[in-house]
N, C-alpha and C positions, 0 to 999 in steps of 0.2 A: 504493500500500500504506500502511495506517495503522500508527502506531507500535505499537499493541497487537498487531497481527498479526506485525510484525517481531519483537517481543520474545517472542511465543509460539513462533515458529520457532527463535529463538536459544536459548531456554530448553530446548526439546525437544532441540536439538543437544547442549547441555551435559549433560543427563540421560542421553543416549544414548552419551556418551563420544566424541563427534565432535571431530576436531582442527581442521577448517576448514569454512567455509560459503561457497559461491559464489552470487552473484546476478548474472545477465547477461540482458539483453533477448533474447527468442527462445528461452529455455530455462527449464525448471522450476528451482527452487533445488536446489543440489547439496550433499551432505554428504560430507566425506572421513572414512571410518571404516576403521581398520586399514590405512591407506595407499591404499584404493581409493575412487573417487568413486561415490556412489549418488544416484539420483533421489529427491527428496522429493515426496510426494503433494500437489501443489499445481498450480494452473494455470500455464500458460506466462507468464513475466513480459514485460511491455511496457516500452518505453523510459520511459513515465511512471512505472511501478513502480520502476525502478532510480533514476530521478531522485528519487522520494519517499524511497527508502532512503538515498540520499546526503544529502539534506536533513536527515533525521532524525539520522543519525550525526554530521553536521557542525553540527547545531543551527542551521541557517540556512534562510530561505525564499527567498533571492535567488540560488540556485545557477545558475539558468538564465541569469543575466547574466554569469557568469564565463566569457567566451569564451576567456580565456587559461588556464583551468584545464587542467592536465595530469594530475597525480596528487597524492595526499596521504596520509600516514600519520597516523592518529589512534587514540585509544582510545575504547571505548564500553563502558558498564556497565549491567547490569540488577540492581537491588537484589535480593539474596537468590538470584540465579541465577549470575552470573559476570561476568567482564570479557572484553573482546575487543580484539585489535589489528586494526584495519581498514586496508586499503589501498583507496582510492577512485581510480579511473582512468577514462579514456575509451577506448573501442574502437569503431571505425566510427561515431564521432559520438555514441554513447550512453554513459551511465555504467555501469560495472561495479564490483562490490564483492566483495572477498574478506576474510573475517574469520577470525582465528585465535583459538580459544577458550583462555582462560587461567583456570586454577583460581583460586578466591577466595583460597585460602591456599597459600603455598609448601609443597611436599612434602618429605619426608625422603629421604635417600639410600636407606634400606631400602625405603620404599614405591615408589621409582622403580627398584628393582632395580639400583642403582649400586654399584660396589665400595666397601667401607668405607674403603679407603685415601683416598678423596676427602675424608674428614673430616680426615685428617692434612694433606692439601694445603691445605685451607681454614684450617688452624691456622697456616700460614706467616705471619710478621709482615712480610715484605718480599718483593719480587720480582714477576715478571710471570707470571700463570697464564692460559693461553689455552685456551678451549673451542672445539673445531672440529667441523665436520660440515656436510653439505648442509642446505638448508632443510628444516625439518620433522623433523629428527632429534633434537630435544631439547636444543639448546644453551641456550635461555633458561630452560627448566625446571631444567636442571642448575645453571646459575648461581644461580638463585633458591634452590635447596637449599643451596648453599654460603653464600650471604648469610644465610639463615635460621640455618644452623649457627653462623656467627660471631655473629649477633644473640643467640642463646641462650647463648653460652658466653664472650663477651669484652666487657668494658666499653671500647668503642672508638667512634670516629666513622666511620661508613660514608657515603660519598657515591655515589649512583648517578646516572648520566647516560644517559638512554634516549630513544629515538625510535620510538614513544611509550612512556610508562611502562606497564609490563605488570603485574607483581605489586606489590601494595601491602603494605608491611611495618608492623607495630606495634612500637614500641621495646620491647625486653625488657632485656637487659643493655646492648646497644649503643644509640647514638643514630644514627638513619638520616635522611639528607637526600636526597630524591629530586627530580631536576631533569629536565624534559622539553624536548627540542629544540623550538624554535619558540615555546614558551610561557614557559619560564623562562630560556632561554639560546639563543644563535644557532646554535651548532654544537658538535659533539663536541670539536673542538680548542680552541675558545674556552672552553668549560666546563672542560676539563681544565686549561688554564692557570690559570684562576681558582680551581679546586678546590685547588690547591697552597697558596693563601692562606687556605683555610677550615679549617685544622687537621685534615686527614683522617688516619686510620690506614689505611683501606681505600677504594679507589676502584674502582667498577664501571663500565666503559664498555660500553654495550649492544652495540656492534659496531665493529670496526675496518674502515673502508671505504677509507681512503686513507693515503698515506705520512706526511702531517703529523700525523694522529691517532695513528698508530702511534709515530712518533718522540716525540711528547709523552707517550704512555703509557709508553714505555721510559724516558724521562727521569724520570718520576714514580717508576718502580721503582728507578731509580738513586739517587734521593734518599731511599730508605728506606721507601717505601710498598708495601703490597700492592695490586697492580693486577690485576683480573680482567676479562677481556673475551672476546668471541666473534669468530671469523673464519671465513670460508667456505672452508675447505680440508678435504680428506678424511682425511688421516692425518698422522703426525708428520713424515716426510721432506718431504712437500709443503708443510707449514706452514713449515718452515725455508726452503725455496725461495721461498715467497711473501713472507716477511719480508725476505729479501735483495733480492727484486725491487723493493722500495720505494726502493732506493738505487742510484746509479750503480755500475758494476762496480769503479771504483777505490776505492770505500768499503767494499766487501764484507768485506775482512779486518778492518777496524776494527769493523764492525757485528757480525761473528762473535764478536769478543772481548767486545763489549758484551752480546750475547745470552748468551754462556757465563757471564758474571758475574751476570746479572740474571734469566735465565729460570728460573722456579721449576718449572714443569710444563706439559706439553701434554696435554690430555685430548680424544681424538677419539671421536666417537659415530656409530653406525649403528643405526637402529631396524629390527628384523627381526620378521617375523610369528612369534608364539608357536606352538609345535607343537600346542597345544590348540585353536587357532583363535580364542582369546579374547585380543584385544589384541596389543600388540607388546612386545618386550623389547630393551634396548640391548646391543649389542656395543661394548666400550670398549677403546680403545688408550690406554695411560698411559705417559708418559715423565716421569721426575723427574730433575732436573739433578744427577747425581752428578759426582765428579771425572773419572771415565772419560768420561762423556757430555759434559762440558765440553770435553774434548780433541777429541771428535768434532765438536762445533759449531765450535770454533776452526779446525780443520784440514780444508780441503775434501777432502783425500785420505782422511780417516777418516769423513766424514759417512755414507758408505754402510754403515758398521759399526754405526750406531745401533740398528737393529732387533735385531741379535744381542746387543748389550749389554742392551737392554731385556728380551729373552727370558730372559737369564741372571739379571737382577736382580729376577725376580718374587718369589722367596721373601723376600729381604732388604728390598727397597724397595717391594714392591707394584706394580712395573711389569709391563706385559704388552703383547704385540703383539695386533693384531686376530685373527690366526690362532690364537694361544694361547687367547684368550677364546672364539672360535668353537668350538674343540674342547671347552672346558669346558662351554659351553652345550649342545652336542650330547650330551656324556656325561651331563649332568644331565637330559636329556630335554626341554629347553626349546625347542630348535629342531631341525628335521629335518636330516639330512645333506645333502639337496639344497639347503636354504637356506644352510647353512654353507658349502658349496662355492661357491655363487653369490656370497656376500658376502666370500669370502676375498681378502686382498690379493694373495696368491700361491697359486694352486691347487697348485703343486708343493710349496710349504712346508706347506700344509695336509695334503697327501697324506703328506708325511714325518712330520708329527706324528701322523696317523692310524696310520701303520705302526708308529711307536714304541709307540703305545698298543695295538696289536694289534686295531684296529677296522675295518680295511679289509674 
C-alpha cells in the first residue's frame, strides 16, 4: 500500500467520525464507528500491505530486518486531516496496525457532553485528579479538554508526559511543554521525577501503568502540584482498590491517608450509544474529595459508603454516581432505558431511582 492510499483511508475515517482503524493481513480495513466494527470497501490486505503501512507510520524502510520487533506505540499525522495514535504489533508473523483517531484540536466540555463541574475540577491548583474508564471510553479526550480549559484560563506551566503525544496544544495563557516517551524521555516515572525540577504548576501523565509511576505522581501532588492522569478502572470504588493494590497490605493504611489528603477527584467514563442512533454520549461518575469522603478513603470500614455520599453530594458539589447520571440521560431522552439498565453499576439501584422518579 502506498502512503497516499493510506492517508486517503485515514482521512475518510476522520471525516466519517470513526474512532479506530484496523489493518490486518487477510482482512479488509476495518473502521470502528459508534462502538461497532465495519468493513471498508477495499481489497483484502496482504502481509506486504501491512508491512508497507508499518513502514510508512514508523518512517523506516528497514522494518523487515527487525526480527526482535514486538510492538510499538507511535503517533502519525496527516496535515489538515488529523492525528492518530498507532499501535504496531505482530500477529502470526505478520504486522498488524490499529490507529486511534485524534481530533486536531482539543474539544470543550460542552461539545463533549461532559458535566460542567469538570471545569471546577480543572481549576484545582493542587492534588491528584484521575480519569478512569475502559479503553475507548474517552479518557484522553476528557483530559485534553481539561488541559485546554487550564490553557485558556490560567497563566501556568503545564507539562504533559505521553506515550505517544496525542493532542497538540498552542500556548494561550499557559505555557505547555509536551514530552513523548521514547523520544524525549525514557519512561513515565523518569519524566515525572525530572518534571518536578522544571517548575511545573500542572503535570499531565498520559497513563498510570505501574506502582512506581503512581507513587511518583502522588508525591508530585503532595508537593503542591496539580497532577492529572488516566487509569484503566471502571468506577470510583474500583479505582480506590486499584491504587491500594500498588502497595503491600501493611502500607495500605498509610496510603489511604495519603490519598485522602491529596486526591482531588475521580472522574469515570462510559460511552453509550445515543438514542438517536447518531454517535455516543458519556455517562460520568464524579467523586470530589470532601471531608466526608476523606473519612471514607481513610477508613476501610467506610469505603463502601462512598457511593451514597456521592449521590447525596450532587447538588452541592456536582458529584454523581453512574446510576444517577444514567437516569438523567434517560429522562433527557439521550439514551434508551434498555441501554441505561445494561450500563448501570447496580441494576437494583437503578430500579430504585426509576421508582422514585415514577418511571418504571
